[in-house]
DRENKOLBA-84322 format. One record per residue (C-alpha): residue number from 1; x, y, z; chain; residue in one letter. Coordinates in nm, 2 decimals, decimal comma. Example, Ala and Ser with C-alpha at 12.3 -4.5 7.8 and 13.67 -1.06 7.14 Angstrom:
2
    i       x       y       z  ch  aa
    1    1,23   -0,45    0,78   A   a
    2    1,37   -0,11    0,71   A   s
END
This chain:
191
    i       x       y       z  ch  aa
    1   -0,99   -2,22   -0,30   A   x
    2   -1,19   -2,19    0,02   A   x
    3   -1,02   -2,19    0,36   A   x
    4   -1,18   -2,17    0,70   A   x
    5   -0,97   -1,91    0,88   A   x
    6   -1,13   -2,00    1,21   A   x
    7   -1,04   -2,37    1,20   A   x
    8   -0,90   -2,48    1,53   A   x
    9   -0,98   -2,15    1,71   A   x
   10   -1,09   -2,20    2,07   A   x
   11   -1,29   -1,88    2,11   A   x
   12   -1,65   -1,78    2,05   A   x
   13   -1,65   -1,72    1,67   A   x
   14   -1,83   -1,82    1,36   A   x
   15   -1,64   -1,99    1,08   A   x
   16   -1,46   -1,73    0,86   A   x
   17   -1,41   -1,84    0,50   A   x
   18   -1,13   -1,70    0,28   A   x
   19   -1,25   -1,74   -0,09   A   x
   20   -0,95   -1,69   -0,32   A   x
   21   -0,96   -1,62   -0,69   A   x
   22   -1,05   -1,33   -0,93   A   x
   23   -1,23   -1,15   -0,64   A   x
   24   -1,07   -1,26   -0,31   A   x
   25   -1,32   -1,21   -0,03   A   x
   26   -1,38   -1,32    0,33   A   x
   27   -1,72   -1,45    0,41   A   x
   28   -1,79   -1,36    0,77   A   x
   29   -1,47   -1,24    0,94   A   x
   30   -1,56   -1,41    1,27   A   x
   31   -1,49   -1,29    1,62   A   x
   32   -1,22   -1,30    1,90   A   x
   33   -0,93   -1,42    1,69   A   x
   34   -0,67   -1,24    1,48   A   x
   35   -0,85   -1,27    1,14   A   x
   36   -0,61   -1,01    0,99   A   x
   37   -0,31   -1,23    1,06   A   x
   38   -0,49   -1,54    0,94   A   x
   39   -0,57   -1,37    0,61   A   x
   40   -0,22   -1,23    0,57   A   x
   41   -0,07   -1,58    0,61   A   x
   42   -0,25   -1,67    0,29   A   x
   43   -0,30   -1,36    0,07   A   x
   44   -0,15   -1,01    0,03   A   x
   45   -0,47   -0,84   -0,08   A   x
   46   -0,84   -0,87   -0,01   A   x
   47   -1,12   -0,73   -0,24   A   x
   48   -1,42   -0,73    0,00   A   x
   49   -1,59   -0,88    0,30   A   x
   50   -1,92   -1,05    0,25   A   x
   51   -2,15   -1,09    0,56   A   x
   52   -2,41   -1,36    0,59   A   x
   53   -2,57   -1,18    0,89   A   x
   54   -2,47   -0,94    1,16   A   x
   55   -2,46   -1,14    1,48   A   x
   56   -2,15   -1,05    1,68   A   x
   57   -1,98   -1,39    1,64   A   x
   58   -1,98   -1,33    1,26   A   x
   59   -1,88   -0,97    1,25   A   x
   60   -1,67   -0,90    1,56   A   x
   61   -1,35   -0,89    1,34   A   x
   62   -1,52   -0,68    1,07   A   x
   63   -1,38   -0,34    1,15   A   x
   64   -1,02   -0,47    1,19   A   x
   65   -1,03   -0,66    0,86   A   x
   66   -1,18   -0,36    0,67   A   x
   67   -0,92   -0,13    0,82   A   x
   68   -0,62   -0,36    0,76   A   x
   69   -0,70   -0,43    0,40   A   x
   70   -0,88   -0,10    0,30   A   x
   71   -1,19   -0,29    0,19   A   x
   72   -1,57   -0,25    0,23   A   x
   73   -1,83   -0,49    0,36   A   x
   74   -2,14   -0,62    0,18   A   x
   75   -2,44   -0,76    0,35   A   x
   76   -2,82   -0,75    0,33   A   x
   77   -2,88   -0,44    0,53   A   x
   78   -2,65   -0,14    0,48   A   x
   79   -2,81    0,02    0,78   A   x
   80   -2,63   -0,23    1,01   A   x
   81   -2,30   -0,11    1,16   A   x
   82   -2,00   -0,20    0,95   A   x
   83   -2,20   -0,29    0,63   A   x
   84   -2,11   -0,04    0,35   A   x
   85   -2,32   -0,19    0,07   A   x
   86   -2,65   -0,38    0,05   A   x
   87   -2,68   -0,71   -0,13   A   x
   88   -3,04   -0,76   -0,27   A   x
   89   -3,22   -1,09   -0,27   A   x
   90   -3,15   -1,25   -0,61   A   x
   91   -2,84   -1,04   -0,68   A   x
   92   -2,52   -1,20   -0,82   A   x
   93   -2,21   -1,17   -0,61   A   x
   94   -1,86   -1,26   -0,73   A   x
   95   -1,66   -1,45   -0,48   A   x
   96   -1,33   -1,61   -0,58   A   x
   97   -1,37   -1,74   -0,93   A   x
   98   -1,75   -1,79   -0,93   A   x
   99   -2,07   -1,60   -0,93   A   x
  100   -2,30   -1,67   -0,64   A   x
  101   -2,67   -1,61   -0,61   A   x
  102   -2,76   -1,41   -0,30   A   x
  103   -3,07   -1,55   -0,12   A   x
  104   -3,24   -1,35    0,16   A   x
  105   -3,31   -1,63    0,41   A   x
  106   -3,45   -1,48    0,74   A   x
  107   -3,56   -1,68    1,03   A   x
  108   -3,23   -1,69    1,23   A   x
  109   -3,19   -1,32    1,18   A   x
  110   -3,37   -1,07    0,96   A   x
  111   -3,06   -0,97    0,76   A   x
  112   -2,95   -1,33    0,69   A   x
  113   -2,82   -1,42    0,34   A   x
  114   -2,71   -1,75    0,18   A   x
  115   -2,49   -1,76   -0,13   A   x
  116   -2,51   -2,03   -0,39   A   x
  117   -2,30   -2,10   -0,70   A   x
  118   -2,47   -2,35   -0,92   A   x
  119   -2,14   -2,42   -1,10   A   x
  120   -1,94   -2,55   -0,90   A   x
  121   -2,23   -2,64   -0,66   A   x
  122   -2,11   -2,45   -0,35   A   x
  123   -2,33   -2,30   -0,08   A   x
  124   -2,24   -2,06    0,20   A   x
  125   -2,53   -2,13    0,44   A   x
  126   -2,44   -1,90    0,73   A   x
  127   -2,64   -1,99    1,03   A   x
  128   -2,95   -2,11    0,84   A   x
  129   -2,85   -2,48    0,84   A   x
  130   -2,56   -2,69    0,96   A   x
  131   -2,41   -3,04    0,91   A   x
  132   -2,63   -3,34    1,01   A   x
  133   -2,96   -3,15    0,98   A   x
  134   -2,90   -2,89    1,25   A   x
  135   -3,05   -2,55    1,19   A   x
  136   -3,00   -2,19    1,32   A   x
  137   -3,14   -2,08    1,65   A   x
  138   -3,47   -1,90    1,65   A   x
  139   -3,49   -1,80    2,02   A   x
  140   -3,27   -1,49    1,97   A   x
  141   -3,40   -1,14    1,87   A   x
  142   -3,54   -1,15    1,51   A   x
  143   -3,56   -1,53    1,52   A   x
  144   -3,87   -1,70    1,39   A   x
  145   -3,91   -2,07    1,34   A   x
  146   -4,18   -2,05    1,07   A   x
  147   -3,98   -1,80    0,87   A   x
  148   -3,67   -2,02    0,91   A   x
  149   -3,85   -2,32    0,78   A   x
  150   -3,97   -2,11    0,48   A   x
  151   -3,61   -2,00    0,41   A   x
  152   -3,48   -2,36    0,43   A   x
  153   -3,75   -2,47    0,19   A   x
  154   -3,67   -2,19   -0,05   A   x
  155   -3,30   -2,28   -0,03   A   x
  156   -3,38   -2,64   -0,10   A   x
  157   -3,59   -2,55   -0,40   A   x
  158   -3,31   -2,33   -0,54   A   x
  159   -3,02   -2,57   -0,50   A   x
  160   -3,21   -2,90   -0,56   A   x
  161   -2,96   -3,18   -0,57   A   x
  162   -2,69   -2,97   -0,74   A   x
  163   -2,48   -2,92   -0,43   A   x
  164   -2,13   -3,04   -0,38   A   x
  165   -2,01   -2,83   -0,08   A   x
  166   -2,20   -2,66    0,20   A   x
  167   -2,00   -2,42    0,41   A   x
  168   -2,18   -2,33    0,73   A   x
  169   -2,15   -2,06    1,00   A   x
  170   -2,04   -2,31    1,27   A   x
  171   -1,91   -2,66    1,27   A   x
  172   -1,77   -2,86    0,98   A   x
  173   -1,84   -2,79    0,61   A   x
  174   -2,02   -3,07    0,43   A   x
  175   -1,87   -3,22    0,11   A   x
  176   -2,06   -3,55    0,10   A   x
  177   -2,42   -3,52   -0,01   A   x
  178   -2,50   -3,18    0,15   A   x
  179   -2,84   -3,17   -0,01   A   x
  180   -2,93   -3,45    0,23   A   x
  181   -2,82   -3,23    0,53   A   x
  182   -3,06   -2,96    0,39   A   x
  183   -3,34   -3,21    0,38   A   x
  184   -3,27   -3,32    0,73   A   x
  185   -3,27   -2,96    0,86   A   x
  186   -3,60   -2,90    0,69   A   x
  187   -3,75   -3,19    0,87   A   x
  188   -3,59   -3,12    1,20   A   x
  189   -3,70   -2,76    1,21   A   x
  190   -4,06   -2,87    1,18   A   x
  191   -4,06   -3,06    1,51   A   x
END
């Protein structure tokens, strides 16, 4: 089960996804809301925090969640504050009841990761792409439009049409033909 803990929050935060199952994790704990209370409303224990990238709106609550649940955080660059373990490009990461392929997808930020589980067709896209063909900003530090386009194209090649759900860093998740949203983002980023 995947729940957006930040749903309805009226603060500057990313989406924060609780992924329940064999290995219960939070993907991006968000910022400026009580993520600890939101997690505790749903589960008693947490196994880890997985970070798509280390922009403040995605990791502002990281230390509080780690401390409250006694867990460690996993992300691309263990040299970043709060990240305890590195996830390599191509590594398999267990989240909930499924194994996800970690894909290093820079362009929005150098340490950006997406996570894809072929079965059941779920993608955590972070800030690489969003609903309706939007894509991550490239005007911030470490942003690069050409690299972002390459990352979107790599992601599209990896997932193909085998995509049932796309959970993004901001805005709504996409459960109706998310591969089309990826295609639109690829086109839009080229303009």
